[in-house]
RONUNU-5323 format. One record per residue (C-alpha): x, y, z; chain; residue number from 1. Coordinates in steps of 0.05 Angstrom, whole numbers. Example, Ala and Ser with C-alpha at 12.3 -4.5 7.8 and 13.67 -1.06 7.14 Angstrom:
<nodes>
node u:246 v:-90 w:156 chain:A n:1
node u:273 v:-21 w:143 chain:A n:2
</nodes>
This chain:
<nodes>
node u:1007 v:872 w:3471 chain:A n:1
node u:1053 v:932 w:3456 chain:A n:2
node u:992 v:974 w:3440 chain:A n:3
node u:958 v:955 w:3506 chain:A n:4
node u:1022 v:971 w:3545 chain:A n:5
node u:1028 v:1039 w:3510 chain:A n:6
node u:956 v:1057 w:3527 chain:A n:7
node u:967 v:1038 w:3601 chain:A n:8
node u:1032 v:1079 w:3604 chain:A n:9
node u:997 v:1139 w:3572 chain:A n:10
node u:940 v:1134 w:3621 chain:A n:11
node u:987 v:1132 w:3681 chain:A n:12
node u:1026 v:1191 w:3654 chain:A n:13
node u:962 v:1232 w:3647 chain:A n:14
node u:940 v:1215 w:3718 chain:A n:15
node u:1009 v:1236 w:3746 chain:A n:16
node u:1010 v:1301 w:3707 chain:A n:17
node u:936 v:1317 w:3708 chain:A n:18
node u:943 v:1380 w:3750 chain:A n:19
node u:949 v:1398 w:3823 chain:A n:20
node u:896 v:1392 w:3876 chain:A n:21
node u:876 v:1465 w:3869 chain:A n:22
node u:860 v:1455 w:3795 chain:A n:23
node u:818 v:1395 w:3812 chain:A n:24
node u:781 v:1434 w:3865 chain:A n:25
node u:768 v:1493 w:3818 chain:A n:26
node u:740 v:1447 w:3765 chain:A n:27
node u:695 v:1411 w:3814 chain:A n:28
node u:621 v:1422 w:3812 chain:A n:29
node u:617 v:1420 w:3888 chain:A n:30
node u:619 v:1486 w:3926 chain:A n:31
node u:620 v:1492 w:4001 chain:A n:32
node u:605 v:1559 w:4032 chain:A n:33
node u:607 v:1576 w:4107 chain:A n:34
node u:556 v:1626 w:4135 chain:A n:35
node u:517 v:1649 w:4195 chain:A n:36
node u:445 v:1624 w:4192 chain:A n:37
node u:409 v:1690 w:4184 chain:A n:38
node u:411 v:1726 w:4137 chain:A n:39
node u:470 v:1696 w:4100 chain:A n:40
node u:448 v:1623 w:4105 chain:A n:41
node u:377 v:1641 w:4081 chain:A n:42
node u:404 v:1682 w:4023 chain:A n:43
node u:453 v:1627 w:4001 chain:A n:44
node u:398 v:1574 w:4004 chain:A n:45
node u:354 v:1619 w:3962 chain:A n:46
node u:403 v:1614 w:3903 chain:A n:47
node u:420 v:1540 w:3910 chain:A n:48
node u:374 v:1521 w:3852 chain:A n:49
node u:401 v:1577 w:3809 chain:A n:50
node u:471 v:1549 w:3817 chain:A n:51
node u:446 v:1479 w:3802 chain:A n:52
node u:425 v:1504 w:3734 chain:A n:53
node u:498 v:1526 w:3726 chain:A n:54
node u:521 v:1456 w:3743 chain:A n:55
node u:543 v:1475 w:3814 chain:A n:56
node u:521 v:1436 w:3875 chain:A n:57
node u:528 v:1485 w:3933 chain:A n:58
node u:530 v:1462 w:4005 chain:A n:59
node u:517 v:1515 w:4058 chain:A n:60
node u:555 v:1502 w:4123 chain:A n:61
node u:525 v:1543 w:4180 chain:A n:62
node u:558 v:1569 w:4243 chain:A n:63
node u:531 v:1611 w:4300 chain:A n:64
node u:594 v:1652 w:4312 chain:A n:65
node u:641 v:1698 w:4274 chain:A n:66
node u:704 v:1656 w:4282 chain:A n:67
node u:691 v:1587 w:4253 chain:A n:68
node u:669 v:1611 w:4183 chain:A n:69
node u:739 v:1640 w:4174 chain:A n:70
node u:774 v:1582 w:4208 chain:A n:71
node u:743 v:1531 w:4161 chain:A n:72
node u:761 v:1576 w:4101 chain:A n:73
node u:833 v:1580 w:4126 chain:A n:74
node u:837 v:1503 w:4131 chain:A n:75
node u:804 v:1498 w:4061 chain:A n:76
node u:745 v:1458 w:4088 chain:A n:77
node u:702 v:1508 w:4052 chain:A n:78
node u:712 v:1547 w:3988 chain:A n:79
node u:682 v:1614 w:4010 chain:A n:80
node u:642 v:1647 w:4064 chain:A n:81
node u:588 v:1699 w:4072 chain:A n:82
node u:579 v:1734 w:4140 chain:A n:83
node u:631 v:1789 w:4150 chain:A n:84
node u:650 v:1859 w:4127 chain:A n:85
node u:719 v:1876 w:4098 chain:A n:86
node u:749 v:1910 w:4160 chain:A n:87
node u:733 v:1847 w:4202 chain:A n:88
node u:759 v:1801 w:4147 chain:A n:89
node u:825 v:1839 w:4141 chain:A n:90
node u:835 v:1843 w:4216 chain:A n:91
node u:820 v:1768 w:4225 chain:A n:92
node u:867 v:1748 w:4169 chain:A n:93
node u:924 v:1792 w:4196 chain:A n:94
node u:917 v:1762 w:4266 chain:A n:95
node u:913 v:1691 w:4241 chain:A n:96
node u:968 v:1693 w:4188 chain:A n:97
node u:929 v:1683 w:4124 chain:A n:98
node u:898 v:1728 w:4070 chain:A n:99
node u:826 v:1731 w:4047 chain:A n:100
node u:796 v:1774 w:3993 chain:A n:101
node u:727 v:1804 w:3985 chain:A n:102
node u:698 v:1779 w:3919 chain:A n:103
node u:639 v:1826 w:3922 chain:A n:104
node u:590 v:1863 w:3967 chain:A n:105
node u:522 v:1832 w:3981 chain:A n:106
node u:486 v:1865 w:4039 chain:A n:107
node u:492 v:1913 w:4098 chain:A n:108
node u:472 v:1881 w:4164 chain:A n:109
node u:455 v:1943 w:4203 chain:A n:110
node u:483 v:1949 w:4273 chain:A n:111
node u:434 v:1974 w:4324 chain:A n:112
node u:425 v:1988 w:4398 chain:A n:113
node u:369 v:1945 w:4426 chain:A n:114
node u:334 v:1946 w:4493 chain:A n:115
node u:280 v:1907 w:4530 chain:A n:116
node u:277 v:1958 w:4586 chain:A n:117
node u:277 v:2028 w:4556 chain:A n:118
node u:244 v:2059 w:4496 chain:A n:119
node u:290 v:2119 w:4485 chain:A n:120
node u:363 v:2132 w:4498 chain:A n:121
node u:344 v:2190 w:4542 chain:A n:122
node u:319 v:2139 w:4592 chain:A n:123
node u:389 v:2112 w:4603 chain:A n:124
node u:406 v:2123 w:4677 chain:A n:125
node u:472 v:2139 w:4711 chain:A n:126
node u:514 v:2075 w:4716 chain:A n:127
node u:472 v:2033 w:4667 chain:A n:128
node u:506 v:1977 w:4629 chain:A n:129
node u:510 v:1971 w:4553 chain:A n:130
node u:536 v:1908 w:4521 chain:A n:131
node u:581 v:1915 w:4460 chain:A n:132
node u:615 v:1866 w:4412 chain:A n:133
node u:685 v:1845 w:4432 chain:A n:134
node u:715 v:1839 w:4362 chain:A n:135
node u:757 v:1900 w:4345 chain:A n:136
node u:720 v:1924 w:4283 chain:A n:137
node u:650 v:1917 w:4310 chain:A n:138
node u:670 v:1947 w:4376 chain:A n:139
node u:695 v:2009 w:4341 chain:A n:140
node u:633 v:2009 w:4298 chain:A n:141
node u:589 v:2007 w:4361 chain:A n:142
node u:627 v:2063 w:4396 chain:A n:143
node u:621 v:2107 w:4334 chain:A n:144
node u:546 v:2095 w:4334 chain:A n:145
node u:541 v:2113 w:4408 chain:A n:146
node u:584 v:2175 w:4397 chain:A n:147
node u:539 v:2200 w:4341 chain:A n:148
node u:479 v:2192 w:4387 chain:A n:149
node u:513 v:2233 w:4441 chain:A n:150
node u:516 v:2177 w:4493 chain:A n:151
node u:593 v:2181 w:4494 chain:A n:152
node u:646 v:2222 w:4461 chain:A n:153
node u:707 v:2192 w:4426 chain:A n:154
node u:774 v:2226 w:4412 chain:A n:155
node u:757 v:2214 w:4338 chain:A n:156
node u:690 v:2187 w:4316 chain:A n:157
node u:718 v:2169 w:4248 chain:A n:158
node u:770 v:2122 w:4278 chain:A n:159
node u:754 v:2050 w:4256 chain:A n:160
node u:803 v:2024 w:4308 chain:A n:161
node u:770 v:2059 w:4368 chain:A n:162
node u:768 v:2022 w:4434 chain:A n:163
node u:738 v:2036 w:4502 chain:A n:164
node u:802 v:2073 w:4519 chain:A n:165
node u:786 v:2125 w:4466 chain:A n:166
node u:723 v:2149 w:4503 chain:A n:167
node u:738 v:2220 w:4527 chain:A n:168
node u:669 v:2236 w:4554 chain:A n:169
node u:616 v:2191 w:4587 chain:A n:170
node u:565 v:2237 w:4620 chain:A n:171
node u:521 v:2181 w:4648 chain:A n:172
node u:579 v:2138 w:4670 chain:A n:173
node u:554 v:2081 w:4625 chain:A n:174
node u:588 v:2015 w:4639 chain:A n:175
node u:609 v:1976 w:4578 chain:A n:176
node u:615 v:1900 w:4577 chain:A n:177
node u:648 v:1867 w:4517 chain:A n:178
node u:620 v:1799 w:4494 chain:A n:179
node u:624 v:1756 w:4431 chain:A n:180
node u:570 v:1773 w:4381 chain:A n:181
node u:528 v:1710 w:4393 chain:A n:182
node u:525 v:1724 w:4469 chain:A n:183
node u:495 v:1793 w:4462 chain:A n:184
node u:422 v:1777 w:4449 chain:A n:185
node u:416 v:1725 w:4506 chain:A n:186
node u:444 v:1775 w:4556 chain:A n:187
node u:401 v:1833 w:4532 chain:A n:188
node u:345 v:1825 w:4586 chain:A n:189
node u:399 v:1833 w:4641 chain:A n:190
node u:422 v:1902 w:4621 chain:A n:191
node u:396 v:1970 w:4599 chain:A n:192
node u:415 v:1959 w:4526 chain:A n:193
node u:460 v:1921 w:4478 chain:A n:194
node u:491 v:1934 w:4411 chain:A n:195
node u:472 v:1875 w:4366 chain:A n:196
node u:490 v:1860 w:4294 chain:A n:197
node u:427 v:1846 w:4253 chain:A n:198
node u:449 v:1775 w:4237 chain:A n:199
node u:441 v:1756 w:4310 chain:A n:200
node u:384 v:1805 w:4322 chain:A n:201
node u:342 v:1771 w:4270 chain:A n:202
node u:361 v:1702 w:4296 chain:A n:203
node u:340 v:1723 w:4366 chain:A n:204
node u:273 v:1750 w:4342 chain:A n:205
node u:291 v:1823 w:4358 chain:A n:206
node u:249 v:1874 w:4323 chain:A n:207
node u:280 v:1940 w:4303 chain:A n:208
node u:213 v:1976 w:4306 chain:A n:209
node u:198 v:1947 w:4375 chain:A n:210
node u:266 v:1942 w:4408 chain:A n:211
node u:316 v:1983 w:4368 chain:A n:212
node u:337 v:2050 w:4395 chain:A n:213
node u:394 v:2070 w:4348 chain:A n:214
node u:413 v:2045 w:4279 chain:A n:215
node u:469 v:2057 w:4230 chain:A n:216
node u:458 v:2099 w:4168 chain:A n:217
node u:448 v:2061 w:4103 chain:A n:218
node u:513 v:2089 w:4076 chain:A n:219
node u:554 v:2051 w:4128 chain:A n:220
node u:619 v:2022 w:4100 chain:A n:221
node u:608 v:1956 w:4136 chain:A n:222
node u:575 v:1917 w:4080 chain:A n:223
node u:580 v:1841 w:4084 chain:A n:224
node u:619 v:1808 w:4029 chain:A n:225
node u:628 v:1741 w:3995 chain:A n:226
node u:698 v:1723 w:4016 chain:A n:227
node u:750 v:1671 w:3996 chain:A n:228
node u:823 v:1658 w:4002 chain:A n:229
node u:867 v:1704 w:3962 chain:A n:230
node u:882 v:1673 w:3895 chain:A n:231
node u:815 v:1638 w:3890 chain:A n:232
node u:773 v:1699 w:3874 chain:A n:233
node u:769 v:1683 w:3800 chain:A n:234
node u:746 v:1611 w:3812 chain:A n:235
node u:687 v:1604 w:3763 chain:A n:236
node u:643 v:1572 w:3817 chain:A n:237
node u:653 v:1630 w:3863 chain:A n:238
node u:642 v:1682 w:3808 chain:A n:239
node u:577 v:1647 w:3789 chain:A n:240
node u:556 v:1649 w:3863 chain:A n:241
node u:570 v:1723 w:3866 chain:A n:242
node u:528 v:1735 w:3804 chain:A n:243
node u:471 v:1696 w:3835 chain:A n:244
node u:477 v:1734 w:3901 chain:A n:245
node u:477 v:1801 w:3865 chain:A n:246
node u:414 v:1786 w:3826 chain:A n:247
node u:347 v:1822 w:3825 chain:A n:248
node u:317 v:1759 w:3856 chain:A n:249
node u:360 v:1766 w:3918 chain:A n:250
node u:351 v:1842 w:3921 chain:A n:251
node u:275 v:1835 w:3921 chain:A n:252
node u:279 v:1778 w:3973 chain:A n:253
node u:320 v:1821 w:4021 chain:A n:254
node u:276 v:1882 w:4013 chain:A n:255
node u:212 v:1843 w:4026 chain:A n:256
node u:237 v:1798 w:4082 chain:A n:257
node u:287 v:1841 w:4120 chain:A n:258
node u:259 v:1911 w:4106 chain:A n:259
node u:309 v:1963 w:4132 chain:A n:260
node u:348 v:1914 w:4177 chain:A n:261
node u:386 v:1880 w:4120 chain:A n:262
node u:400 v:1927 w:4062 chain:A n:263
node u:423 v:1902 w:3992 chain:A n:264
node u:485 v:1940 w:3970 chain:A n:265
node u:492 v:1920 w:3896 chain:A n:266
</nodes>
């Protein structure tokens, strides 16, 4: 009887002192990752079987905006996300009171100016409207692209915090309307042109060759990263996911499927 009691007491002690919830989560074989459907969701689903071989059951949780993937990471409903570049990640974390970290770069979703009405930027008319993303980092990114094409001139075309107020020359009196990223493709037929991130361009069936007028250089600093909460970057599950994402298999997949719209950066 004493031996049975001792065993029970030992078991209870081990349960009580078996580690905190973070340790349990990190030792779990389940991994939840938030992403936009294209291309992040497709790329993540491509490596699901590779992770299963590593004993990790990954669930991809898809969202059609740039806010919820970070919100669910903040609330720890997911373990990581793939959809954003580092400037956006840092800006979002600062505004929302939490800290994320980029575990590694995966791909560059090129930002481009698309149109259904014109075939060349020289066809832009006085007073035409161009739609731009309303989040700070992609707005600045868009304005820099338009500056380099000569459509506008900024005080400083290297300023990653540029806003519409930084436009010092606008020869054709272009009107700019700021919208959330997911709203840009649906509104494209209504205006002369729109800046659209490739994640949403692909999802909307936009073709760079057919509809794109301007595109970022491949050396753009806005590569999308696998992100997680600071302190979780060494989680073995997340490190194994990064390794799978930075594989030759994924590189070949991106080059064949997305051509020059989504560029591998590893």
